[in-house]
C-alpha positions, 0 to 999 in steps of 0.5 A: 641349047643342046648338043654343045658341050657346057650348055644346059640341056635341061631347065633343072639344070639351069643358073639361078633359081625359079623366082629368079627367072619369075622376077619381072617387072611387072612381077617386082612392082607387084610384090612392092605393092604387096608389102607398101603398108607393111613397109610404109608402117615401118617408115611413119613409126619406125618399127621393124615389122618387115624385118621381124617377118623376114627372120620369122619366115625364115625360122619357119614361123617360129616364135621362139627362135626368131626372138632368140635371133633377134634378142626380142621377147617371143611376145614382142614377136607374136605382136609383131606377126600379128600386126603384119598380118593386119597390115598385109591382109593375110593370114600367115598360119596358111603355108600358101599365104606366107609363101606370097609373102616370102615371095613378094620380100624376095622379089622386092629387095 
């Protein structure tokens, strides 16, 4: 909408974020499906794999910082992330894989 004061003239000036713009019902459904095994495991076993994974991603994959933030031992974090990787079928040592999981977590929340 160009030419009117106070309107966005460039997509970079538009409110919100790119992921929000991509949050279609289909994308949200796919994100939920991507995380189904992880969340199902948490529900069945009373684990906190999803919360641990969110914290780990927020701490840039740093086990020590995540452990401090959650009040857990770093080996507990390593074990939880290893199990999350197995359940998700993703190698989280790769940035594109971490980004895909992060996007799924954001879209499905």
